[in-house]
C-alpha positions as CSV (number, residue, x, y, z in Angstrom):
1,M,6.4,-18.6,-6.7
2,G,7.9,-15.7,-8.6
3,S,8.5,-12.2,-7.5
4,P,5.6,-9.8,-8.0
5,G,7.9,-7.2,-9.5
6,A,7.9,-3.5,-8.7
7,V,5.0,-2.0,-6.9
8,S,4.8,0.6,-9.6
9,D,3.9,-2.2,-12.1
10,S,0.9,-3.3,-10.0
11,F,-0.2,0.0,-8.5
12,P,-2.3,1.4,-11.5
13,A,-4.3,-1.9,-11.8
14,L,-5.0,-1.9,-8.0
15,V,-6.2,1.7,-8.1
16,V,-8.5,1.0,-11.1
17,A,-9.9,-2.1,-9.3
18,G,-10.6,0.0,-6.2
19,V,-8.4,-2.1,-3.9
20,P,-7.7,-0.3,-0.6
21,I,-4.0,0.4,-0.2
22,F,-2.5,1.0,3.2
23,I,1.0,2.4,3.2
24,S,3.6,2.5,6.0
25,R,4.0,6.2,6.9
26,S,7.6,5.7,8.1
27,S,8.7,3.5,5.2
28,S,7.1,5.7,2.5
29,G,8.5,8.9,4.1
30,S,12.0,7.7,3.7
31,R,11.2,7.0,0.0
32,G,9.8,10.5,-0.5
33,V,6.1,9.5,-0.9
34,T,3.8,12.4,-0.1
35,Y,0.0,12.9,0.5
36,D,-0.1,14.3,-3.0
37,D,1.2,11.1,-4.4
38,L,-1.7,9.2,-2.8
39,A,-4.5,11.7,-3.6
40,G,-7.4,10.1,-5.5
41,K,-5.8,6.6,-5.5
42,G,-7.6,4.9,-2.6
43,A,-4.3,4.8,-0.6
44,K,-3.6,6.0,2.8
45,F,-0.7,6.3,5.2
46,S,-1.0,3.9,8.1
47,T,0.7,3.4,11.5
48,P,2.5,0.2,12.4
49,A,-0.4,-0.7,14.7
50,E,-3.0,-0.2,12.0
51,L,-0.9,-2.4,9.6
52,V,-0.7,-5.2,12.1
53,E,-4.4,-5.0,12.8
54,L,-5.2,-5.1,9.1
55,T,-2.8,-8.0,8.4
56,F,-4.5,-10.2,11.0
57,A,-8.0,-9.2,9.8
58,A,-7.2,-9.9,6.1
59,D,-7.7,-13.0,4.1
60,R,-4.7,-12.0,1.9
61,V,-1.9,-9.5,2.3
62,L,0.6,-8.3,-0.3
63,C,3.9,-6.8,0.8
64,Y,6.4,-5.0,-1.4
């Protein structure tokens, strides 16, 4: 199975498709991602506990 590439390659298509996107607050903070970057994109910052809960509840999970 090949690499999915950069998240920036897939992000626009995920937004258009209305896919909910949950982003690690701590990981994104160290990369300079802000609330303004996520505005209107169906994405939200999540805590580690939320991400673990979502992972176990999901049929599929994509990680970049």
